C-alpha positions as CSV (number, residue, x, y, z in Angstrom):
1,M,0.0,0.0,0.0
2,K,1.3,3.5,-0.9
3,K,1.0,6.3,1.6
4,C,0.2,9.9,0.8
5,F,0.1,12.8,3.3
6,V,-2.2,15.6,2.3
7,I,-0.8,19.0,3.3
8,C,-3.5,21.6,3.5
9,E,-5.0,24.4,5.6
10,L,-7.4,22.8,8.0
11,G,-9.2,25.8,9.6
12,D,-11.4,25.6,12.7
13,E,-14.1,23.0,13.0
14,G,-17.2,24.2,11.2
15,S,-15.4,27.0,9.3
16,N,-15.6,27.4,5.5
17,V,-12.0,26.4,5.2
18,R,-12.6,23.1,7.1
19,K,-15.8,22.4,5.0
20,K,-13.8,22.9,1.8
21,C,-11.0,20.7,3.2
22,D,-13.5,18.0,4.1
23,A,-15.1,18.2,0.6
24,L,-11.8,17.8,-1.1
25,F,-11.0,14.7,1.0
26,K,-14.4,13.1,0.6
27,N,-14.8,13.7,-3.1
28,I,-11.3,13.3,-4.3
29,F,-8.9,11.5,-2.0
30,D,-11.5,9.0,-0.5
31,V,-12.7,8.3,-4.0
32,I,-9.2,7.7,-5.4
33,S,-8.5,5.5,-2.4
34,R,-11.6,3.4,-3.0
35,E,-11.0,3.1,-6.8
36,R,-7.4,2.1,-6.4
37,R,-8.2,-0.4,-3.6
38,K,-10.6,-2.2,-5.9
39,A,-7.9,-2.3,-8.6
40,G,-5.5,-3.9,-6.1
41,A,-3.3,-0.8,-5.8
42,A,-4.4,0.8,-2.5
43,I,-3.3,4.3,-1.4
44,D,-3.8,5.5,2.2
45,F,-4.4,9.2,2.3
46,M,-3.9,11.0,5.6
47,R,-4.0,14.6,6.9
48,A,-2.9,16.2,10.1
49,D,-6.3,16.2,11.9
50,K,-6.7,12.5,11.3
51,L,-3.6,11.6,13.2
52,I,-4.3,10.0,16.6
53,V,-1.4,11.3,18.6
54,S,-0.4,13.4,21.5
55,K,2.2,15.5,19.7
56,I,0.9,16.7,16.4
57,T,4.1,18.3,15.0
58,S,6.3,15.2,15.5
59,S,3.6,13.1,13.9
60,I,3.3,15.4,10.9
61,L,7.1,15.2,10.4
62,R,7.0,11.4,10.7
63,S,4.1,11.2,8.2
64,I,6.0,13.3,5.7
65,R,9.1,11.2,6.2
66,D,7.2,7.9,5.9
67,S,4.9,8.8,3.0
68,D,5.6,7.8,-0.6
69,F,4.4,11.1,-1.9
70,M,2.5,14.2,-0.8
71,V,-0.3,16.4,-2.1
72,A,0.0,20.1,-1.0
73,D,-2.8,22.7,-1.4
74,L,-1.2,26.1,-1.5
75,T,-4.5,28.1,-1.4
76,N,-4.4,31.0,1.0
77,H,-0.6,30.9,1.4
78,N,-0.9,29.1,4.8
79,P,2.4,29.3,6.7
80,N,2.1,25.7,8.0
81,V,1.6,24.4,4.5
82,F,4.7,26.1,3.3
83,Y,6.7,24.9,6.3
84,E,5.7,21.3,5.5
85,L,6.3,21.8,1.8
86,A,9.8,23.0,2.6
87,I,10.4,19.8,4.5
88,C,9.3,17.8,1.4
89,H,11.8,19.9,-0.7
90,A,14.6,19.3,1.8
91,I,14.2,15.5,1.7
92,L,13.4,15.4,-2.0
93,K,9.9,13.9,-1.7
94,P,7.5,13.9,-4.7
95,V,4.7,16.5,-4.2
96,V,1.6,17.1,-6.2
97,L,0.9,20.9,-5.9
98,I,-2.7,22.2,-6.2
99,M,-4.0,25.7,-5.7
100,E,-7.4,27.4,-6.1
101,K,-7.3,30.1,-8.8
102,R,-9.3,32.9,-7.0
103,S,-7.4,35.5,-9.0
104,D,-10.0,38.0,-8.1
105,Q,-9.3,37.8,-4.3
106,G,-6.2,39.9,-3.7
107,G,-3.8,37.6,-5.4
108,A,-4.7,34.6,-3.3
109,G,-4.2,32.4,-6.4
110,K,-0.6,33.7,-7.0
111,I,2.3,31.5,-6.1
112,P,4.5,33.4,-3.6
113,F,7.8,31.7,-4.5
114,D,9.5,30.0,-7.4
115,I,7.4,27.0,-8.5
116,A,6.7,27.1,-12.2
117,D,3.0,27.3,-13.1
118,D,3.1,24.1,-15.1
119,H,4.0,22.2,-11.8
120,V,0.9,23.4,-10.1
121,I,-2.7,22.2,-10.7
122,F,-4.9,25.2,-10.5
123,Y,-8.6,24.5,-9.9
124,D,-11.8,26.5,-9.9
125,D,-14.6,26.6,-7.3
126,I,-15.1,23.0,-6.2
127,S,-18.7,23.6,-5.2
128,Q,-19.3,23.0,-8.9
129,S,-19.2,19.3,-9.5
130,E,-17.5,19.5,-12.9
131,N,-14.6,21.4,-11.3
132,M,-14.3,18.8,-8.6
133,L,-14.2,16.0,-11.2
134,Q,-11.6,17.8,-13.3
135,L,-9.4,18.3,-10.2
136,K,-9.7,14.7,-9.2
137,S,-8.8,13.6,-12.7
138,R,-5.7,15.8,-12.8
139,I,-4.5,14.7,-9.3
140,D,-5.1,11.0,-10.3
141,E,-3.0,11.5,-13.4
142,K,-0.1,12.9,-11.4
143,I,-0.3,10.1,-8.9
144,D,-0.1,7.6,-11.8
145,R,3.1,9.3,-12.9
146,I,4.6,9.2,-9.4
147,I,3.8,5.5,-8.9
148,S,5.0,4.5,-12.3
149,G,8.3,6.3,-11.7
150,D,7.7,8.8,-14.5
151,F,7.7,11.8,-12.2
152,V,10.9,13.8,-11.7
153,V,11.2,15.5,-8.3
154,E,11.9,19.1,-9.1
155,N,12.0,21.9,-6.6
156,P,14.4,24.7,-5.6
157,L,16.8,22.2,-3.9
158,S,16.8,19.6,-6.7
159,N,17.3,22.3,-9.3
160,I,20.5,23.4,-7.7
161,F,22.1,20.0,-8.1
162,S,20.8,19.6,-11.6
163,L,22.9,22.6,-12.6
164,G,26.2,21.0,-11.7
165,A,26.8,21.3,-8.0
166,S,29.9,19.5,-6.8
167,P,29.1,16.9,-4.2
168,S,31.9,16.1,-1.7
169,A,34.2,13.4,-3.0
170,G,32.5,13.5,-6.3
171,D,30.0,10.9,-5.2
172,T,26.5,12.2,-5.9
173,A,24.7,9.2,-4.4
174,T,26.7,9.3,-1.2
175,F,26.3,13.1,-1.0
176,F,22.5,13.0,-1.3
177,S,22.4,10.3,1.4
178,N,24.6,12.4,3.8
179,Y,22.7,15.6,2.9
180,K,19.3,14.0,3.5
181,N,20.4,12.7,6.9
182,D,21.7,16.2,7.8
183,M,18.4,17.8,6.7
184,I,16.4,15.3,8.7
185,S,18.6,16.2,11.7
186,L,17.9,19.9,11.1
187,I,14.2,19.2,10.8
188,K,14.2,17.6,14.2
189,K,15.6,20.9,15.6
190,M,12.7,22.7,13.8
191,D,10.2,20.3,15.5
192,N,8.2,22.9,17.3
193,I,8.3,25.8,14.8
194,E,5.0,24.6,13.4
195,S,3.5,24.3,16.9
196,M,4.5,27.9,17.4
197,L,2.7,28.9,14.2
198,L,-0.4,26.8,15.1
199,K,-0.7,28.5,18.5
200,K,-0.8,32.0,17.0
201,D,-3.5,33.7,15.0
202,Q,-2.0,33.5,11.5
203,S,-2.9,37.1,10.8
204,T,-0.6,38.2,13.6
205,I,2.5,36.2,12.6
206,D,5.3,38.7,11.9
207,A,6.5,37.3,8.6
208,R,6.2,38.2,4.9
209,Y,7.2,37.0,1.5
210,I,9.4,39.3,-0.7
211,E,9.4,38.6,-4.4
212,G,12.5,39.3,-6.5
213,Q,16.2,39.8,-5.8
214,E,16.3,43.6,-5.7
215,D,13.7,44.0,-3.0
216,A,15.2,41.1,-1.0
217,F,18.6,42.8,-0.8
218,K,17.0,46.1,0.0
219,A,15.2,44.7,3.0
220,L,18.3,42.7,4.0
221,T,20.5,45.8,3.9
222,Q,18.0,47.8,6.0
223,A,17.8,45.1,8.6
224,T,21.6,44.7,8.7
225,L,22.1,48.4,9.4
226,L,20.0,47.9,12.5
227,A,22.0,44.9,13.8
228,N,23.3,45.3,17.3
229,E,24.9,42.0,18.4
230,E,25.4,39.4,15.7
231,V,24.9,38.7,12.0
232,R,25.0,35.1,10.6
233,S,25.0,34.9,6.8
234,S,25.6,32.4,4.0
235,R,26.8,32.6,0.4
236,F,25.8,29.5,-1.5
237,F,25.2,31.6,-4.6
238,P,28.1,31.1,-7.1
239,D,29.0,34.7,-7.4
240,S,30.8,37.0,-4.9
241,V,28.6,39.1,-2.7
242,L,30.9,42.1,-3.6
243,S,28.6,43.0,-6.4
244,Q,25.9,44.0,-3.8
245,N,27.6,47.3,-2.8
246,E,25.0,48.6,-0.4
247,Y,24.8,45.3,1.5
248,V,28.6,45.0,1.7
249,T,28.7,48.6,3.0
250,A,26.1,47.9,5.6
251,I,28.0,44.8,6.8
252,R,31.3,46.8,6.9
253,H,29.6,49.6,8.9
254,R,28.2,47.2,11.5
255,V,31.3,45.0,11.9
256,L,33.7,47.9,12.2
257,G,31.3,50.3,14.0
258,R,31.8,53.0,11.4
259,D,28.3,54.4,11.8
260,G,28.9,55.8,15.3
261,R,27.5,52.7,17.1
262,P,29.3,50.0,18.9
263,P,30.5,47.3,16.4
264,L,29.0,43.8,16.3
265,K,30.1,41.3,18.9
266,K,30.1,38.5,16.3
267,Y,29.9,38.0,12.6
268,Y,29.5,34.5,11.1
269,R,29.7,33.6,7.4
270,I,29.3,30.4,5.4
271,V,30.8,30.5,1.9
272,S,30.4,27.8,-0.6
273,L,33.5,27.0,-2.7
274,N,31.5,26.7,-5.9
275,N,33.3,29.5,-7.9
276,K,37.1,30.2,-7.8
277,D,36.4,33.9,-8.1
278,K,34.8,33.9,-4.7
279,I,38.3,34.0,-3.3
280,H,38.1,37.8,-3.7
281,D,35.0,37.8,-1.5
282,V,36.8,35.9,1.2
283,L,40.0,37.8,1.1
284,T,38.2,41.2,1.0
285,H,36.3,40.1,4.1
286,M,39.5,39.0,5.8
287,A,41.3,42.3,4.9
288,D,38.4,44.3,6.2
289,F,37.7,42.4,9.4
290,M,41.0,40.8,10.5
291,G,41.3,41.0,14.3
292,R,37.5,41.3,14.6
293,P,35.2,38.6,16.0
294,F,34.6,37.0,12.6
295,E,34.1,33.3,12.1
296,L,34.3,32.0,8.5
297,F,33.1,28.6,7.3
298,L,34.2,27.4,3.9
299,T,32.5,24.4,2.3
300,P,32.6,22.6,-1.0
301,E,28.9,22.0,-0.8
302,E,25.9,24.0,-2.0
303,N,22.4,24.7,-0.8
304,A,19.2,25.8,-2.5
305,F,18.7,28.7,-0.2
306,E,20.5,31.4,1.8
307,L,20.0,31.9,5.5
308,V,20.7,35.2,7.2
309,I,20.0,35.7,10.9
310,I,20.3,39.2,12.4
311,D,20.6,39.3,16.2
312,N,17.8,37.2,17.6
313,R,15.1,39.2,15.9
314,E,15.1,38.7,12.1
315,A,15.7,35.8,9.7
316,F,15.9,35.9,5.9
317,I,15.5,32.7,3.9
318,H,16.3,33.4,0.2
319,F,15.1,30.8,-2.3
320,Y,16.8,30.6,-5.8
321,R,15.4,29.6,-9.1
322,K,17.3,27.8,-11.9
323,E,19.1,30.9,-13.1
324,Y,20.7,31.4,-9.7
325,V,18.6,34.5,-9.0
326,I,16.7,35.0,-5.8
327,A,13.1,34.3,-6.7
328,S,11.6,35.0,-3.3
329,T,12.5,35.5,0.3
330,L,10.7,34.6,3.6
331,H,11.4,37.4,6.0
332,I,10.6,36.4,9.6
333,R,10.5,38.7,12.6
334,E,8.8,36.3,15.0
335,R,11.5,36.2,17.7
336,I,10.9,32.7,19.0
337,I,11.0,31.3,15.5
338,V,14.1,33.3,14.6
339,E,15.9,31.8,17.5
340,K,15.1,28.3,16.1
341,F,16.5,29.3,12.7
342,K,19.6,30.6,14.5
343,E,20.1,27.1,16.0
344,I,19.7,25.6,12.5
345,Y,22.3,28.0,11.1
346,D,24.8,27.1,13.8
347,Q,24.3,23.4,13.1
348,L,24.6,23.9,9.4
349,A,27.8,25.9,9.9
350,A,29.3,23.2,12.1
351,N,28.4,20.4,9.7
352,L,29.5,22.1,6.5
353,G,32.7,23.6,8.0
354,S,33.9,20.3,9.4
355,E,37.0,18.6,8.0
356,S,35.0,15.4,7.5
357,R,33.0,17.2,4.9
358,N,36.1,18.8,3.3
359,G,35.2,22.1,4.9
360,H,37.3,24.7,6.7
361,Y,36.8,26.8,9.8
362,L,38.7,30.0,10.2
363,D,38.7,32.3,13.2
364,L,39.6,35.7,11.8
365,S,39.8,37.3,15.2
366,S,43.4,35.9,15.4
367,V,44.5,37.5,12.1
368,N,46.8,40.5,12.4
369,A,49.5,42.4,10.5
370,S,52.2,39.8,11.4
371,N,50.3,36.7,10.2
372,Y,48.1,38.3,7.5
373,V,50.2,37.1,4.5
374,E,50.4,33.6,6.0
375,C,46.6,33.5,6.4
376,T,46.0,34.8,2.9
377,E,48.2,32.0,1.5
378,K,46.2,29.5,3.5
379,I,43.0,30.7,1.9
380,R,44.6,30.6,-1.6
381,K,45.7,27.1,-1.0
382,I,42.1,26.1,-0.1
383,F,40.9,27.5,-3.3
384,N,43.8,26.1,-5.4
385,D,43.2,22.6,-3.9
386,K,39.5,22.9,-4.8
387,F,39.9,24.3,-8.4
388,G,43.3,22.9,-9.3
389,S,44.8,26.2,-10.5
390,P,45.8,29.5,-8.8
391,A,43.0,32.0,-8.4
392,S,43.3,35.0,-10.6
393,E,45.4,37.9,-9.3
394,K,43.0,40.7,-8.5
395,S,42.8,43.3,-5.8
396,E,41.0,41.7,-2.9
397,T,40.6,45.1,-1.2
398,A,38.4,46.7,-3.8
399,G,35.8,49.0,-2.3
400,H,37.9,49.9,0.8
């Protein structure tokens, strides 16, 4: 028997949202289940409120982990749905995406991040029986493709690897296995994020989606300028961050305290070794911030998102599309959730920067005028060992 977990907004008992959810389950998933059971190919559909458990969040995570595939209804942009969808992306689970059109209701039918339209089944008002039947038929067709093996898992994470990411030791299968285990470990740390969301009125959750790269960096720059204690950032994007002048200036002001305020107490940065020219990014940071409380993690691995944590108050999760452009950003200011993402960042840095993963950890607070040349040579060697030839000679202090 195949297992399918249905990810959807449930709503309160008796609400219109719950009635719609029940109608979808009764007229689509229950019907598909009965039809396939008669054909000797049973599918067990489950959703969160049907789980008989004491701790709902852990059970949802286990259901996602143990299911063969998922169906996710993106209607209303429910944060719990996107949280669970992100987990599916992280562990590369097949997901059938559906969304009610409702284009006349404030953009409720618009996808808020980078999932191509042809991957989403849009449906009309299901109170009309013909619309319900059409939706059932299209979901059934996708399920057939998944079960037959004719369904390629494609999401922001899988797209990164299809573009030529470099798994550690060159072994893609081993890398995915290790990466998947790491992500499951991280998900366990996120175990109560959804519980936090469920306990709050969703209209009061301090979070928003930002579409596009320009607006994302604008918001990130503004938040960085307000940092008081710590900034944690990553750079899995192949290009150097030096092209983002305003953001680089904001970081420089806060780490050095050039804006008349006390400098940051700590600056953390993860940099992926996926482009030899990023040596200029690393050496510029070292020249700027040597002797400062700056911890740098270099890794040969890549990720489908960037994670930036500012103090304990703001988190930015940037998602890329295939062209390596930030498609959308989840900007969270819910403090208790930000603290959880801070824990995730710290574990990610520890994992990726470990020698067992061919990573490198550098404490730049110990760099000074007497050992600067030695430290730059160490960084050059890391890049040369990775790319097999000396990095191009170019000023690493541009923009000083």
